[in-house]
Backbone as CSV, one residue per row, in Angstrom:
resi,resn,N_x,N_y,N_z,CA_x,CA_y,CA_z,C_x,C_y,C_z
1,MET,0.853,-1.170,0.000,0.000,0.000,0.000,0.899,1.233,0.000
2,THR,0.637,2.113,-0.946,1.433,3.328,-1.006,0.979,4.314,0.070
3,LYS,1.783,5.335,0.265,1.447,6.350,1.268,0.163,7.086,0.901
4,ASN,0.002,7.387,-0.382,-1.201,8.103,-0.811,-2.447,7.259,-0.577
5,THR,-2.365,5.962,-0.871,-3.499,5.069,-0.645,-3.826,4.984,0.836
6,ALA,-2.804,4.928,1.667,-3.025,4.855,3.113,-3.699,6.123,3.629
7,VAL,-3.290,7.279,3.126,-3.906,8.539,3.563,-5.368,8.584,3.118
8,ILE,-5.652,8.140,1.906,-7.039,8.119,1.431,-7.867,7.162,2.279
9,PHE,-7.335,5.971,2.562,-8.046,5.008,3.405,-8.330,5.580,4.787
10,LEU,-7.342,6.217,5.386,-7.542,6.809,6.709,-8.556,7.952,6.666
11,GLY,-8.543,8.715,5.594,-9.526,9.790,5.443,-10.950,9.253,5.337
12,VAL,-11.113,8.169,4.586,-12.436,7.542,4.480,-12.849,6.977,5.834
13,LEU,-11.915,6.386,6.546,-12.214,5.854,7.881,-12.701,6.967,8.812
14,VAL,-12.038,8.100,8.782,-12.438,9.233,9.628,-13.830,9.732,9.225
15,ALA,-14.126,9.726,7.933,-15.427,10.203,7.474,-16.557,9.243,7.846
16,VAL,-16.279,7.936,7.840,-17.312,6.928,8.077,-17.432,6.569,9.558
17,LEU,-16.412,6.805,10.313,-16.355,6.382,11.712,-17.547,6.820,12.559
18,PRO,-18.041,8.034,12.451,-19.183,8.411,13.291,-20.453,7.592,13.021
19,ALA,-20.580,7.058,11.798,-21.787,6.316,11.439,-21.688,4.826,11.774
20,LEU,-20.554,4.359,12.267,-20.373,2.935,12.505,-20.952,2.460,13.831
21,GLY,-21.274,3.344,14.730,-21.943,2.966,15.969,-21.035,2.507,17.094
22,PHE,-19.775,2.875,17.043,-18.864,2.528,18.131,-19.160,3.412,19.345
23,PRO,-18.858,2.922,20.552,-18.953,3.794,21.735,-17.998,4.979,21.577
24,SER,-18.293,6.050,22.269,-17.525,7.282,22.069,-16.054,7.124,22.420
25,TRP,-15.703,6.339,23.432,-14.289,6.197,23.798,-13.512,5.424,22.734
26,ILE,-14.141,4.440,22.099,-13.473,3.706,21.010,-13.350,4.611,19.786
27,ARG,-14.402,5.371,19.502,-14.373,6.301,18.375,-13.258,7.329,18.562
28,THR,-13.101,7.817,19.780,-12.048,8.797,20.070,-10.671,8.191,19.824
29,ILE,-10.471,6.958,20.256,-9.187,6.278,20.030,-8.916,6.147,18.532
30,PHE,-9.937,5.733,17.756,-9.756,5.617,16.309,-9.443,6.963,15.665
31,PHE,-10.114,8.032,16.111,-9.836,9.358,15.565,-8.397,9.783,15.849
32,VAL,-7.948,9.548,17.068,-6.580,9.940,17.441,-5.561,9.138,16.648
33,LEU,-5.751,7.828,16.569,-4.808,6.981,15.822,-4.809,7.332,14.333
34,SER,-5.980,7.590,13.777,-6.054,7.966,12.362,-5.357,9.303,12.120
35,GLY,-5.598,10.260,12.993,-4.961,11.565,12.840,-3.448,11.497,12.948
36,LEU,-2.964,10.736,13.922,-1.513,10.572,14.062,-0.918,9.857,12.856
37,SER,-1.623,8.852,12.358,-1.134,8.120,11.180,-1.059,9.028,9.963
38,ILE,-2.082,9.852,9.766,-2.067,10.786,8.637,-0.912,11.777,8.782
39,ALA,-0.676,12.255,9.996,0.422,13.202,10.225,1.776,12.554,9.943
40,VAL,1.963,11.321,10.396,3.236,10.618,10.166,3.430,10.359,8.678
41,LEU,2.394,9.904,7.991,2.517,9.659,6.553,2.796,10.944,5.779
42,ALA,2.176,12.025,6.172,2.441,13.309,5.508,3.878,13.743,5.734
43,TYR,4.379,13.563,6.948,5.771,13.924,7.233,6.727,13.059,6.421
44,LEU,6.478,11.752,6.394,7.357,10.855,5.639,7.317,11.174,4.152
45,SER,6.177,11.566,3.647,6.085,11.947,2.234,6.916,13.185,1.951
46,SER,6.911,14.143,2.866,7.702,15.354,2.644,9.186,15.070,2.771
47,VAL,9.575,14.135,3.627,10.993,13.788,3.759,11.492,13.157,2.478
48,VAL,10.723,12.238,1.901,11.127,11.607,0.643,11.184,12.641,-0.454
49,TYR,10.197,13.539,-0.492,10.182,14.579,-1.514,11.419,15.456,-1.399
50,CYS,11.770,15.861,-0.194,12.924,16.742,-0.012,14.227,16.035,-0.372
51,SER,14.359,14.761,-0.046,15.587,14.052,-0.396,15.695,13.913,-1.911
52,ASN,14.570,13.724,-2.598,14.603,13.678,-4.053,14.967,15.044,-4.614
53,CYS,14.471,16.113,-4.001,14.804,17.459,-4.456,16.298,17.723,-4.305
54,GLU,16.855,17.290,-3.193,18.287,17.493,-2.977,19.104,16.768,-4.040
55,LYS,18.691,15.551,-4.395,19.397,14.802,-5.443,19.315,15.546,-6.767
56,LEU,18.139,16.057,-7.089,17.985,16.784,-8.348,18.833,18.050,-8.367
57,ILE,18.891,18.760,-7.250,19.694,19.976,-7.170,21.182,19.647,-7.319
58,GLU,21.635,18.568,-6.673,23.037,18.178,-6.793,23.374,17.790,-8.227
59,GLU,22.475,17.050,-8.879,22.721,16.665,-10.273,22.761,17.885,-11.182
60,ALA,21.880,18.849,-10.936,21.871,20.069,-11.744,23.152,20.866,-11.526
61,ASP,23.628,20.946,-10.279,24.878,21.655,-10.002,26.049,20.994,-10.721
62,ARG,26.072,19.651,-10.672,27.154,18.936,-11.362,27.097,19.180,-12.867
63,ALA,25.908,19.185,-13.430,25.753,19.420,-14.868,26.210,20.831,-15.224
64,LEU,25.880,21.810,-14.382,26.323,23.181,-14.641,27.834,23.298,-14.539
65,ASP,28.442,22.623,-13.550,29.892,22.650,-13.416,30.557,22.033,-14.638
66,GLU,30.018,20.926,-15.124,30.586,20.284,-16.315,30.433,21.178,-17.529
67,GLN,29.320,21.883,-17.615,29.080,22.781,-18.738,30.071,23.941,-18.713
68,GLU,30.354,24.462,-17.521,31.322,25.555,-17.413,32.718,25.082,-17.795
69,VAL,33.072,23.861,-17.396,34.387,23.318,-17.746,34.471,23.149,-19.259
70,ASP,33.419,22.659,-19.893,33.401,22.507,-21.353,33.565,23.855,-22.054
71,GLN,32.908,24.892,-21.536,33.004,26.217,-22.154,34.406,26.788,-21.988
72,ASN,35.024,26.555,-20.826,36.365,27.057,-20.582,37.390,26.359,-21.471
73,THR,37.234,25.090,-21.719,38.201,24.363,-22.549,38.044,24.714,-24.014
74,THR,36.835,25.084,-24.445,36.672,25.433,-25.862,37.157,26.844,-26.152
75,THR,37.145,27.725,-25.159,37.585,29.104,-25.383,39.095,29.247,-25.323
76,ILE,39.779,28.270,-24.759,41.241,28.388,-24.610,41.941,28.064,-25.886
């Protein structure tokens, strides 16, 4: 299950939970666990996104450095 699928599933659970007829203390536990799970998944998604961004930035910097070296060698 991907992170996006898990967030959608948890969102549907939160939307349907009041209609399922659980006692209020069990419903509260499910709401808290669902909310924490959504928060953790959102954080993990942003961490993966940022690490991918860093890789892309490093690759772009390397490409620019190589391009500058190529330009310097052709002008000499």
